[in-house]
N, C-alpha and C positions, 0 to 999 in steps of 0.2 A: 663662927666667922660671919662677917657681913654678907647679907643676901645679895648685895650688888656686885660681888665678885664670885668667880667660880668657873666651871667648865661644863659644857654639854656636848655629847656626841649626837650629831644630826643624822648620820647615815654611814654606811660602810660599803666597801667593794672589796671582797676578800677580807684581809686583815687591815687594809687601808681605811682610815677613818676621816670623815668630814665632821668638823666641829666648830665650836665657837667658844672663845676664852673671854670671860667678862672681867674687866679691871675697872678701877676708879677713873682711868683716863680713856675709857672706850673699849670696844670689843676688837678681838683679833680673830679673823677667819683662819681656821686651820685645816690642813697642814700649812704652816707658815715658815718662811725663811726670814731670819732676823739679820738685817745688815749690821755690821759691826762698827760702832762709833766709839772706839776705845777711849779716847779722851773727851767724849761728848761731841765728836765730830767725825763725819765720814771723810776719809782722806781725799782731798782734791775735789770734793763735791758738797755743795750746800744742801743740807738735809731738808730745808723747807721746800725744795723741788721734788722730793721723793714722796709724792702723794700716794703712790701705789703701795707703800709699806704701811702696815698697821702697827709695827713695833720696832724699836731699835734695841740693840744690846750695847751696853757700856761696861767699862772695867773698873772694879772697885779699887784694885791696887794702884792703878795709874791716877784715878781721881783723888784718892787719898793723899798721894804724894803731891799732885798738882791738879787743880788749884788748891786742894785741901778742904777739909770739912767746914772750916770757919767761913770761907768764901761761899761755899755751897749753901750753908745755912743762912747766910746774909742775903743770898739771892732768893731764898725760899725753895731750894731744891734744884736738881738738875733740869727738870722740865722748864722752869722759868729761866734758868741760866742760859740754856741753849735755844729757848723759844720753840720747844717741841711739845705739842699738846696731847700726843698719843702715848700709849704705854711704853715703858722702858723696863728691860730686864738687866740686872747687873750680875755678872759672875762674881765669885767671892774674892778673886785675886790669887787664889791658891795656885793655879797653874803657872801664873807669871812668877810667883815667889819660888816655886819649886824648879822653875827653869833657870833660876839664878845659880843653882848647883853649888859652887864653891863659896857663895856669898850668903848661904842660909843654913840654919840649924833647926832640926825638928826637936821639939820638946813636948812633954805631955801637956804643958800649958798652952802651947800654940807653936807658931813658927817665927823664929828670930831671923832677921835678914838685914842686909845692908842695901840701901837705896842704890839703884843703878845710876841715879842722877848725880849724887854728891857723896855717896859712901856713908851717909848717916845711918845709925842703928835704929831698928824698929822691931816691934813685936806685934804680930797679929794673933789674936785669940779668937775662938769661936764667937765669944760675946762681943768683942770689939768690932768684928766684921759685920755683925748684925747692926751695931750702932752706926758704923760708917755708912752702911747702906740706907739706914733711916735718914741720915743727913743728906745722902744723895736723893732720897725720895723715890727710889725705884719701886715700880709696881710689883715686881717679882724679884725676890732675893734668893741667892744661892748660898748654901751653907759652906763653911770652910772645910775643905777636904784635902786629902793627899792624892795627887795624880801621878802615879809612878810611870816612868817611861817604858817603852818596849824595846828589848825584853827586860824583865825584872826577875831577880831570883825569887824562889819560893818564900824564903825568909823575909826578903824585902817587901814582897806583896802582902804577906800576912801582917807585917808591922804597919804597912800603909793602911790596911783595912782596920786594924785595931784603933789607930788614931782617927781615921775617918768616922768610925762608928761612935767613938767616945765624944769627938767634937760635935757630931750631929746632934747628939742628945743635949749637950750643953747649949748649942745654938738654938735648938727648938724651944727649950725651956726659957731661954732669954727672950726669944722672939715673942712667945706667947704672953709674956708679961705686958707687952704693948705692941699688938699687931697692927700698928698704924704708923704713918709718916705724914707730917704736916696735916693732921686731922682727917686723912683719908685712909681707907683700909688697904692693906698690902698682903702679898702672899709670900710664902717661903717654900722652896723646893728642896727635897732631899736628893742626895747624889749617890747612886749605886756604883761601886767600883768593883774591881776583881779581874781586870785585864781581859785576856781571851780565854780564861778558864771558866767553863759553865758552872761548875760546882761552887767556885768562889763567888760568882755573881749571885747564885741562889742564896748562899750564906749571907752575903752583904745585904740583899733585900730583906731577908728574914730578920736580920739584926736591926734594920732600920724601920721595918714596917709598923712597929708599935707606936712610932711617932707619926701622927696623922698629918703629914705635910699636905699642903694644898696642891702640890704637883710633884712629879718625879723626874729626875734627870739621869741619863746614862753617861757617866764620865769615863775617862780613860780609854776612849777609842780615838782613832785618827791621830795616834801618837807614834806612828811608825810601823804598826803591824800591817801585814798584807791583807788585802781585801777578803781573801778566802777564809781568814781567821776572824775578821770583823763581822762578816755576814751572819754566821750562826749566832753570835752574841746579840746582834740586833734583833733577830727573830725570837731568841729566848726572852729578851727583855719585853718584847711585845706580848709574850705569853704570860709572864709572871707579874708585870706591873698592873695595878688596878685599872679596870676599864673606865671607871667613872672619873679618873684624874688625868690631867694633861701629862704627856710624856715628851721630854725634851732630850734629844741626843746632842751632846755638846761638841762643837768644833767640826761638824761634818759639813762639807761644802761642795764637792763636785756634783754635777748633775746626776752621775751614776750613783753616788752615795745617797743623795737626796731621794732618788727613786727607790732605792733599796730600803732606806729608812721608812719611807711612807708605806711601802709594801709590808714592812714588819709591824706597822701600827704606831709609828712615831708621829707626833703632832707638831713639834717645834725643832728647828735646827738653826745653826749659825756657822759662819766662817768668814775670815777676812779675804777669802779667795777672789770674789768678784772685784773688789777694789784693788787688791794687791796685784792680781794678774793684769788688770787694766793699765796699771802704771808701767808694766813691762810690755805693753802692746799686744796682749793676748785677749781676744774678744770672744765671748760665748754667743753662739747663734744657733738657730734651728738647723743650720747646715753642718755645723761643727765649730771648731775653734780656729778663728782667724789670727794669724801672726801678721798683724797689720804693718809691721816694719819691713816685711819682705818686698822685693822689687815688683812682684806680680800685682801689687795693689796701687802702683804709681799712677795708672790710668783707669782704675776701676771706680766709676762714678756712681756705683750703687749706693743709695742713701742708707745711712745707719739709723735705726730707731734709738731713742724716741724723738730726736731733734731733726733728723734728716740731713745732717752733714754727710758728705760722701766719704767712702773709704779712701779715695785718693787724697782728699783734703786731710783726713786724719793721718794718713801715711806721711804726708808732707810735714805736718806739725811735729810728728815724732822725729823726722829726719832733721828738722832745723832746731829741735830742742825747745819748742815753745811749750810752756806749762799748760796751755789750753788743751793740749793733747790728752793730758791726764784726766781733765774734767769731762771731755767728750767721751773718752773711752770708758770712764767709770760710769757715766750715765748710761751708756749702751749695755754694760754688763749688769748693772743693777736692774735695768728695764728687763733684760732677758730673764734674770732670776725671779723677778716678780711675775713675769708672764708665765714662766715655767710653773710656779706655784698656783697661779690662777687656772692653768690648764689641768694640773693635777686635781684641784678641787672640783673642776667641772666633770672630769672623767670619773671621779669617785661618785659624784652625785648621779651620774648616768649609769653607774655600775659597769663601766667599760675600762677601768684603770688598768687591769692586768693586760689586756690585749694591746692597748695603746702604749703601755710601757715597753712591751716586747718590740713593738714597731719602731718606737722613737729612740730607744737607747743606743743602738749602733750609730745612728746619725750624729748624736751629740758628742761623740769622741773623735770624730774625723778631724784630722789636722789639715787646715786649708792654708 
C-alpha cells in the first residue's frame, strides 16, 4: 500500500489513543468524530464553514441512487462535486439497505432491494460496492456487511456473520486489484460484527483477520442495545483489534458513547445526532443539553458558539419557524462535537483523560 496513507499512534492515556490518520486528501487527528454528510451535504449547514472537521462521512447507498455514479465520475468524484478538499469516508450502504426490511432480500451474491425513492430493483454485491465507492472517490471504503438489529436470534446472527465474512473476502480481493480512485491511493476497512456476544465478536475478527485491511470497524452497535451491553463489546474490540491499525466504531454519537469508545481504544466514530438533534432544537453544550424551544430561553441572551447568536434569538427563530434556526443550531452542535474531540485529544496527550472524563461526563447529560 502507498506510503502516503496509513495510521500512527502518537501516544496513549490508559487505553485511549492519540493518533494521526494519513490519507491522500490530508491527515486526520484522532480520536475524531466524523460529521455525517449522507448525500454529500450536512443537513442545513454548508460544509465549507466546517473548518474544524478533518473528515466527513457520506453514504454509498444514497449517492448510488442519487446523483448516481455517472454524475460523480463526470465531476471527478465526490470531493470535487461538493468542493471538499479533505478526507471522506463512505459506509457501504449495507445498514441503509437492511433497514428497508420488507423491501430487500439477502442472497449469497449480495443484497437485492427496491429503491426507497421509486421502487426500482437493484442488487448490491461486495464487488459492486467497491466499484461504487471508487466512483465516489472516498479515501476510506467500508466493505458490504450484514448489520442485524437488536435483538437478533442466534440463527439470524450466525447467518449474518457467514454472509459478512464471505462478502468481506470478495470485497477485499476486488479492492486489491485496484486500490486507487482517480489516481490516488485509498483504504478499505473490514467490519467486525457479532452483536453483543463476546464470543461471536472474537470469531468474527478471527475470520476476517487474514485479510490485511488498512483499518477495522466495529459494526452492529448503537442499533437498540442497552449501554450496559454495548460497553463491554467496545472494550473487547479495543483489546483484540490490532494496535497499529485505525479502529472505527460505527454510528456512535452521544458524548457519553464517544467518551466510552475513546476509553476503549477507538479512533473514529460518526453519528447523525449533532445535526438531527439540532433540527429539533436540542443543543449540546458543556453545561448539558439545551432544549432551546422551551420558554426559559425567551430572554436568555447568552451567546452561542461559534457565531455568537444569542439563545433568545435562536429560541425566537424556532418559535416563528424560520429555517435559519436549523443552520444556527447545527453550527452550535457541530462546534461542540469538534471541541469535545479537541479536548479529548488534549487530555490524552497530557495523560489526564481518565480523570477528566470522570469529571466531565455527568455534566454533559444534564437536561437544561
